[in-house]
VOGU-3710 file (C-alpha; in Angstrom, 3 decimals, decimal comma):
1> msakainths> -11,569/-13,926/-3,730  -10,059/-14,919/-6,980  -13,206/-15,669/-8,949  -14,920/-12,656/-7,573  -11,931/-10,413/-8,512  -11,922/-11,858/-12,124  -15,602/-11,146/-12,459  -14,854/-7,461/-11,502  -11,765/-7,459/-13,841  -13,767/-8,837/-16,917
11> klahvhlvdg> -16,333/-6,058/-16,505  -13,542/-3,554/-16,953  -12,081/-5,228/-19,931  -13,167/-5,310/-23,655  -12,938/-8,711/-25,300  -12,882/-8,467/-29,174  -11,908/-10,767/-32,072  -8,526/-10,279/-33,990  -8,369/-12,582/-36,964  -11,035/-14,854/-35,410
21> ipavelspwl> -9,086/-15,097/-32,117  -10,310/-13,440/-28,924  -8,126/-10,891/-27,200  -8,555/-8,696/-24,206  -7,951/-4,964/-23,949  -8,337/-2,420/-21,015  -9,283/1,105/-21,577  -6,376/3,603/-21,291  -8,538/5,920/-19,318  -9,634/3,219/-16,833
31> slkdfsiasg> -8,989/4,003/-13,160  -6,986/1,430/-11,289  -9,049/1,852/-8,201  -11,894/0,319/-10,099  -10,154/-3,014/-9,735  -10,594/-3,011/-5,960  -13,229/-5,366/-4,612  -14,953/-5,349/-1,286  -16,352/-8,557/0,340  -18,047/-6,783/3,218
41> sknsaeeher> -15,672/-8,276/5,758  -13,054/-6,190/7,521  -9,638/-7,744/7,552  -6,000/-6,677/7,095  -5,538/-8,374/3,734  -8,508/-6,760/2,150  -7,692/-3,368/3,569  -4,170/-3,572/2,341  -5,312/-4,505/-1,101  -7,803/-1,681/-1,250
51> lvwelasvlf> -4,863/0,763/-0,491  -2,732/-0,974/-3,187  -5,320/-0,254/-5,788  -5,951/3,286/-4,541  -2,166/4,087/-4,422  -1,793/2,646/-7,905  -4,588/4,765/-9,054  -2,888/7,893/-7,593  0,392/7,127/-9,062  -0,349/5,798/-12,526
61> dkvkiplelq> -3,704/6,958/-13,595  -3,859/9,864/-16,055  -4,285/13,089/-14,291  -7,131/15,259/-15,618  -5,768/18,909/-15,332  -8,373/21,704/-14,920  -8,444/24,278/-17,715  -7,103/26,994/-15,339  -3,901/24,825/-14,626  -3,152/23,601/-18,088
71> adpeaaeklr> -0,529/26,333/-18,680  1,475/25,065/-15,723  3,914/22,322/-17,016  4,198/20,808/-13,495  0,419/20,757/-12,801  0,029/17,037/-13,360  2,847/16,283/-10,753  1,459/18,764/-8,169  -2,164/17,259/-8,569  -0,650/13,801/-8,189
81> reslsrlwes> 1,229/14,806/-5,013  -1,801/16,327/-3,446  -3,736/13,159/-4,256  -1,010/11,127/-2,701  -1,004/13,287/0,431  -4,701/12,788/0,938  -4,508/9,157/0,608  -1,487/8,836/2,838  -3,276/10,807/5,493  -6,156/8,267/5,457
91> mvddrtnkav> -3,610/5,504/5,436  -1,977/6,480/8,678  -5,175/7,801/10,381  -5,782/4,967/12,801  -2,005/4,790/13,736  -2,058/8,597/14,303  -5,156/8,333/16,579  -3,359/5,710/18,766  -0,206/7,728/18,900  -2,089/10,855/20,052
101> amahtseeka> -3,998/8,968/22,611  -0,773/7,410/24,067  1,187/10,822/24,101  1,724/12,238/27,557  2,771/15,840/26,922  1,273/18,459/24,532  4,500/18,533/22,431  4,310/14,596/22,064  0,618/14,949/21,066  1,509/17,573/18,477
111> laalsghrva> 4,354/15,405/17,020  1,877/12,471/16,871  -0,643/14,662/15,046  1,959/15,840/12,615  2,767/12,109/11,757  -0,703/12,138/10,251  -0,340/15,523/8,677  -2,859/17,062/11,183  -1,314/20,533/11,329  -4,287/22,372/12,841
121> eacryllegk> -4,581/19,654/15,539  -0,888/19,859/16,398  -1,176/23,634/16,840  -4,065/23,131/19,122  -2,123/20,802/21,337  0,802/23,227/21,627  -1,525/26,134/22,388  -3,017/24,067/25,172  0,526/23,541/26,420  1,098/27,413/26,326
131> nfrlatlvsl> 3,855/27,002/23,647  2,574/29,712/21,599  5,855/30,440/19,647  6,142/26,909/18,527  2,422/26,696/17,683  2,828/29,619/15,361  5,811/27,950/13,678  4,139/24,731/13,368  1,127/26,285/11,511  3,656/26,926/8,649
141> igtndglkrd> 5,250/23,546/8,568  6,025/22,176/5,111  4,707/25,279/3,302  7,580/27,700/3,287  11,101/26,775/2,107  12,411/30,147/3,643  11,158/29,025/7,159  13,131/25,825/6,799  16,385/27,731/6,187  15,678/30,044/9,124
151> ireqlrewqe> 14,996/27,127/11,506  17,996/25,308/10,287  20,211/28,454/11,164  18,432/28,854/14,489  19,208/25,166/15,398  22,957/25,499/14,433  23,142/28,700/16,589  21,537/26,761/19,613  23,815/23,810/19,089  27,022/26,132/19,098
161> anvlsefsqp> 25,526/27,795/22,170  25,137/24,479/23,893  21,445/25,247/24,797  19,762/22,275/23,048  20,181/20,353/26,299  17,452/22,643/27,718  14,982/21,323/25,217  12,959/18,135/25,600  13,282/15,491/22,880  9,704/16,149/21,588
171> iralyemlsg> 10,498/19,886/21,163  13,893/19,210/19,562  12,013/16,869/17,197  9,486/19,423/16,291  12,109/22,122/15,514  14,011/19,508/13,317  10,814/18,725/11,460  10,328/22,423/10,998  13,801/22,726/9,333  13,009/19,856/6,994
181> nvcacegtkg> 14,976/17,234/8,991  12,482/14,471/9,776  14,962/11,671/10,383  17,766/12,043/12,975  18,352/14,645/15,736  22,121/14,976/16,278  23,385/15,131/19,793  26,052/17,467/21,332  29,134/16,559/23,314  30,625/18,595/26,181
191> apedrtepfl> 29,986/18,956/29,832  27,322/16,652/31,301  24,982/19,485/31,775  25,189/20,615/28,115  25,280/17,107/26,437  22,275/16,020/24,347  21,764/12,524/23,096  21,204/11,752/19,335  18,018/10,000/18,502  16,010/8,953/15,457
201> istrfglnwq> 12,601/10,562/15,362  10,656/7,486/13,968  12,267/5,203/16,558  11,908/7,494/19,565  8,272/8,137/18,938  7,223/4,769/17,521  6,337/5,702/13,875  5,930/2,892/11,332  7,345/3,245/7,849  4,214/4,729/6,427
211> qafglrlwya> 4,211/7,639/8,915  7,991/8,133/8,470  7,557/8,426/4,703  4,555/10,745/5,176  6,959/12,981/7,171  9,193/13,256/4,116  6,262/13,884/1,727  4,756/16,586/3,842  7,657/18,292/5,537  11,118/17,300/4,254
221> istnssiaea> 10,903/18,145/0,559  10,371/21,483/-1,309  6,827/22,652/-1,901  7,647/22,205/-5,604  9,415/18,831/-5,337  8,054/15,602/-6,702  6,927/12,296/-5,088  10,155/10,794/-6,262  12,294/13,179/-4,060  10,414/12,002/-0,948
231> fekykedveq> 10,899/8,374/-2,039  14,684/8,832/-2,622  15,011/10,443/0,907  13,350/7,590/2,629  15,298/5,065/0,627  18,604/6,643/1,530  17,699/6,755/5,219  16,817/3,007/4,966  20,026/2,085/3,339  21,837/3,956/6,195
241> dkelrpmvwf> 19,840/2,086/8,836  18,213/5,327/9,954  14,683/4,098/9,094  12,870/0,728/9,188  12,535/-1,245/5,986  9,009/-1,136/4,534  8,113/-4,531/5,692  5,208/-6,548/4,167  1,822/-5,858/5,717  1,301/-9,232/7,439
251> tqhgispiwd> 4,818/-8,936/9,156  3,692/-5,523/10,477  0,485/-7,141/11,816  2,399/-10,027/13,275  0,790/-12,541/10,826  3,218/-15,341/9,674  3,041/-16,496/6,001  1,918/-20,051/5,354  5,287/-21,091/3,999  8,825/-21,019/5,290
261> dprindredl> 10,120/-18,036/3,563  13,891/-17,971/3,889  14,032/-14,254/2,873  11,120/-13,047/4,952  13,139/-10,096/6,134  14,050/-8,907/2,719  10,471/-8,731/1,462  9,096/-5,169/0,918  5,648/-3,909/1,195  3,717/-3,718/-2,090
271> lwgllklhsd> 2,932/-0,027/-1,302  6,486/0,786/-1,228  7,011/-1,140/-4,302  4,491/1,064/-6,097  6,265/4,184/-4,964  9,398/2,674/-6,320  7,873/1,903/-9,757  6,650/5,482/-9,834  9,939/7,068/-8,694  12,423/4,791/-10,296
281> rqadleavir> 11,862/3,891/-14,034  14,536/1,235/-13,779  12,720/-0,727/-11,100  11,704/-4,211/-11,876  7,975/-4,504/-12,216  7,934/-8,403/-11,941  10,096/-8,228/-8,713  7,924/-5,601/-7,139  4,495/-7,270/-7,652  5,552/-10,915/-7,001
291> pensqlspld> 3,227/-12,679/-4,487  5,711/-12,857/-1,722  5,419/-9,101/-1,309  1,724/-9,036/-0,608  0,304/-12,574/-0,040  0,596/-15,237/2,666  1,292/-17,770/-0,027  3,748/-17,563/-2,807  1,246/-19,461/-4,973  -1,491/-16,923/-4,882
301> frlcwqlgqa> -0,924/-15,067/-8,095  -4,236/-13,172/-8,410  -3,166/-9,747/-7,203  0,154/-10,154/-8,950  -1,467/-10,922/-12,100  -4,081/-8,254/-11,894  -1,541/-5,600/-10,967  0,713/-6,635/-13,886  -2,250/-6,439/-16,398  -3,479/-3,128/-15,140
311> ltsagrlsfg> -0,110/-1,451/-14,823  1,050/-2,356/-18,185  -2,173/-1,384/-19,941  -2,047/1,800/-21,889  1,770/1,844/-21,504  1,709/2,932/-17,901  4,567/0,600/-17,106  6,579/-2,332/-18,759  8,018/-5,558/-17,636  11,206/-4,609/-19,458
321> knaadkadaa> 13,328/-7,188/-21,053  11,365/-10,289/-22,170  8,143/-8,502/-21,126  5,871/-10,902/-23,016  7,441/-13,921/-21,362  7,091/-12,541/-17,954  3,506/-11,474/-18,513  2,562/-14,761/-19,948  4,244/-16,773/-17,086  1,984/-14,885/-14,550
331> tisfaaqltn> -1,012/-15,508/-16,800  -0,275/-19,243/-16,993  0,228/-19,472/-13,227  -2,835/-17,678/-12,239  -5,021/-19,758/-14,751  -3,818/-22,809/-13,056  -4,507/-21,481/-9,733  -8,122/-20,644/-10,693  -8,370/-24,130/-12,203  -7,262/-25,675/-9,030
341> egswleavfv> -9,795/-23,515/-6,971  -12,596/-24,810/-9,330  -13,030/-21,676/-11,183  -12,367/-23,018/-14,642  -14,562/-20,521/-16,440  -12,776/-17,566/-15,037  -9,530/-19,301/-15,987  -10,578/-18,994/-19,691  -10,731/-15,183/-19,357  -7,310/-15,171/-17,841
351> llhltdpnar> -5,864/-17,228/-20,686  -7,249/-14,801/-23,125  -4,507/-12,431/-21,908  -1,693/-14,417/-23,387  0,265/-12,237/-25,658  0,982/-14,612/-28,572  -2,186/-15,437/-30,550  -1,161/-18,901/-31,284  -0,290/-19,694/-27,812  -3,629/-18,197/-26,802
361> viavqdhlcr> -5,617/-20,539/-29,155  -3,604/-23,686/-28,008  -4,144/-22,817/-24,346  -7,851/-21,961/-24,428  -8,674/-24,976/-26,631  -6,670/-27,334/-24,373  -8,453/-25,796/-21,285  -11,782/-26,221/-22,956  -11,034/-29,953/-23,694  -10,128/-30,624/-20,094
371> haaligndds> -13,415/-29,066/-18,843  -15,804/-30,077/-21,643  -18,013/-31,966/-19,234  -18,841/-28,770/-17,427  -19,717/-26,655/-20,496  -23,262/-27,985/-21,030  -25,421/-27,449/-24,004  -25,564/-24,167/-26,088  -28,200/-22,793/-23,842  -26,302/-23,323/-20,595
381> iafrklvtdy> -24,781/-20,421/-18,520  -21,265/-21,452/-19,069  -21,710/-21,870/-22,812  -23,398/-18,539/-23,084  -20,640/-16,804/-21,154  -17,849/-18,320/-23,147  -19,438/-17,195/-26,423  -20,998/-13,897/-25,354  -18,618/-12,529/-22,728  -15,368/-14,133/-23,699
391> kvptrwiwha> -15,985/-14,265/-27,489  -14,735/-17,794/-27,684  -15,513/-19,265/-31,194  -18,348/-21,854/-30,912  -16,436/-24,271/-33,045  -13,704/-24,503/-30,307  -16,265/-25,380/-27,804  -18,093/-27,981/-29,948  -14,696/-29,616/-30,854  -13,827/-29,849/-27,032
401> kalymrsvkk> -17,335/-31,505/-26,456  -16,517/-33,889/-29,370  -13,344/-35,038/-27,768  -15,200/-35,526/-24,522  -17,693/-37,637/-26,246  -15,019/-39,712/-27,749  -12,644/-40,202/-24,912  -15,051/-40,164/-21,887  -18,594/-40,880/-23,089  -17,625/-43,265/-25,930
411> davaevrcll> -20,664/-41,848/-27,827  -19,665/-41,815/-31,472  -23,081/-40,441/-32,672  -22,789/-37,518/-30,237  -19,193/-37,013/-31,301  -20,249/-36,728/-35,001  -22,883/-34,253/-34,033  -20,424/-32,124/-32,070  -17,782/-32,239/-34,892  -20,234/-31,088/-37,359
421> raeswaeahq> -21,155/-28,139/-35,204  -17,510/-27,531/-34,856  -17,320/-27,450/-38,690  -14,917/-30,235/-38,650  -16,507/-31,976/-41,580  -13,780/-34,302/-42,563  -13,217/-35,466/-38,958  -16,866/-35,872/-38,517  -16,984/-38,039/-41,589  -14,103/-40,112/-40,492
431> tfvkkvapkt> -15,704/-40,972/-37,179  -19,016/-41,652/-39,054  -17,342/-44,101/-41,483  -15,178/-45,821/-38,914  -17,531/-45,976/-36,009  -21,148/-44,854/-36,436  -22,128/-46,297/-39,916  -20,543/-49,826/-39,298  -22,317/-50,216/-35,935  -25,685/-49,186/-37,449
441> iiernydgla> -25,286/-51,653/-40,357  -24,451/-54,520/-38,045  -27,383/-53,696/-35,824  -29,555/-53,012/-38,866  -30,541/-49,716/-37,370  -31,207/-48,123/-40,814  -33,207/-45,503/-39,229  -30,430/-44,335/-37,014  -28,013/-44,391/-39,981  -30,302/-42,138/-42,042
451> dvlqqfegrq> -30,750/-39,687/-39,182  -26,839/-39,292/-38,893  -26,471/-39,001/-42,662  -29,187/-36,299/-42,779  -26,892/-34,075/-40,718  -24,186/-34,183/-43,433  -26,739/-32,790/-45,940  -25,347/-29,730/-47,815  -21,851/-30,285/-46,302  -20,751/-33,118/-48,659
461> qhvpdwnvgg> -18,521/-30,801/-50,692  -16,356/-30,188/-47,542  -15,567/-33,868/-47,152  -12,712/-35,126/-49,467  -13,684/-38,836/-49,268  -17,350/-38,502/-49,258  -17,796/-40,573/-52,502  -16,135/-43,646/-50,923  -17,802/-43,173/-47,471  -20,955/-41,350/-46,836
471> eiykaflqlm> -22,203/-41,565/-50,483  -21,911/-45,356/-50,318  -23,971/-45,610/-47,155  -26,539/-43,390/-48,588  -26,905/-45,474/-51,720  -27,060/-48,526/-49,591  -30,025/-47,051/-47,540  -31,754/-46,210/-50,824  -31,310/-49,672/-52,026  -32,722/-51,185/-48,778
481> gchrrgeeps> -35,576/-48,746/-48,944  -36,474/-49,920/-52,396  -36,335/-53,545/-51,254  -38,570/-52,922/-48,181  -41,130/-51,209/-50,470  -40,878/-53,998/-52,969  -39,686/-51,629/-55,616  -37,177/-52,427/-58,221  -33,968/-50,335/-57,715  -32,447/-48,361/-60,601
491> eilvnslleg> -29,552/-49,881/-62,553  -27,574/-46,793/-61,648  -28,147/-47,292/-57,988  -27,092/-50,833/-58,030  -24,055/-50,254/-60,166  -22,925/-47,431/-57,822  -22,904/-49,920/-55,007  -21,229/-52,702/-56,922  -18,477/-50,290/-57,778  -18,444/-48,357/-54,468
501> lpamhgnspd> -18,142/-51,149/-51,941  -14,828/-52,534/-53,321  -13,600/-48,960/-53,579  -14,588/-48,311/-49,993  -12,788/-51,571/-48,859  -9,716/-50,485/-50,857  -9,944/-47,074/-49,189  -9,700/-48,590/-45,732  -6,888/-51,087/-45,613  -6,555/-50,699/-41,934
511> agiieyaalt> -10,309/-51,303/-41,359  -11,153/-52,882/-37,885  -13,396/-55,889/-37,263  -16,526/-53,899/-36,984  -15,927/-51,875/-40,132  -14,987/-55,013/-42,061  -18,125/-56,845/-40,820  -20,327/-53,985/-41,947  -18,792/-53,964/-45,337  -19,356/-57,731/-45,563
521> emaaevakiv> -22,968/-57,253/-44,490  -23,598/-54,628/-47,030  -21,937/-56,697/-49,725  -24,191/-59,696/-48,854  -27,444/-57,553/-48,894  -26,430/-56,077/-52,366  -25,533/-59,434/-53,749  -28,907/-60,945/-52,584  -30,743/-58,082/-54,198  -28,708/-58,549/-57,380
531> vdlakigevr> -29,454/-62,212/-57,541  -33,137/-61,499/-56,895  -33,058/-58,928/-59,813  -31,394/-61,537/-61,960  -34,175/-64,019/-61,224  -36,783/-61,484/-62,030  -34,944/-60,831/-65,290  -35,024/-64,448/-66,245  -38,746/-64,762/-65,506  -39,416/-61,694/-67,597
541> qriffnacgl> -37,366/-63,071/-70,430  -39,166/-66,410/-70,367  -42,653/-64,722/-70,455  -41,445/-62,574/-73,334  -40,291/-65,401/-75,431  -43,409/-67,586/-74,801  -45,562/-64,583/-75,755  -43,620/-64,387/-78,983  -43,894/-68,217/-79,664  -40,061/-68,338/-79,582
551> pc> -37,902/-70,919/-77,702  -36,383/-69,590/-74,541
//
């Protein structure tokens, strides 16, 4: 899913150039649930990830407050809590259905329905069981703080009167929930007939941690309380061993990770981690989103990286101390993962998220060099995606292809062409002088030499050593052209070669065998033409003197 997720991610991002270096930015008004992808197949991993993005959206997206509520300073938190309530209802829906189906009595069915915030359904089950008083009270559950106080007082009176033993555990649990206590039902001591056993509501009725947290969100906290209060209540109960730890999703489904995790029992569900990040500003973002809390492999950084980028965008959250280093470590790890999976092009997009511009340049250029063989020509899909979508400068791409031509293909001519398109004029000239030109001279492929020289036209001013390199080869081609056409070369052309060839030799003290052989070949050709010119000069001189009747 990595490549597919990155394609979705890239459509939500804006890539722009800053000082000629591509950078990525996410819109501050972007909804986090837009990052969710669907493959069409139903599985636990995909369903959990969908919930992760939806919960992140509820907790960290900017809340749009209707005009009529803008005067209320707590409107945003209330709207966020309502959204969380709806999401949590859908999250525990399947589990609630099973609990209701397995319940035996009307009270048990009512309690199971309440674990999914189905208040009307719970009332219906109680009415069917002829428990009209309890049905009336349950219809008000979680909506009235005064009712909670009254029920707490009533429970205390019943406990002092030793009448709780006459209540079944489901009824006791329902009354406790009405009072705002959704965790532990205390027992009473005394005579055997008056004794009641204590029990934990979640344990007794088989609720998982999502249902248990839902009880606190819906019934335990005040109507004006925040999500953080529900989180703190559940956290305290977990620390006191009154509730189950929010285990990772695959442990809850009986799925084992694909590695031997020595701390498997300490891992916490990513959904719980998001609640922690929202409720506790001191929570460690890096620790919460690490792969071990959501993936079967600790080397699968995809969701970890995406969440990190999305949650830190627009200042939603921060990695805290050394934030840039932590973000970059996840970026490099995920880019390496994509590369190993064969998604090298998507890895470029990920590397563009490195925070330091210099590191970004080095990483992207190095990555392009390693995959230059897969880029293709400038009309290929990969090339267009790099330039158009990722705003990668074309000179970076051509330079990578030049290195590929040099180190793998051993094609010096193609290397020069790529370097020229990369605007590396001096480097292209160096390769031309050291490899291309000497070989064409030895092979006497003057047309090939002229073709490469033509590509430098108009760029000579960018090459520091042009006068003792390309200029000499250009003059030599002109000389050989005159010779082939039977034309007499100009004195300036001949003198430029007579002076330039020694200068070229002096400028290349470490010249290789091929380069030295080419210089020798050129010098021999020039010498031959100079001798021929000298002979022609002697013949012309003799004819002139004879015409004048003078001795030669």
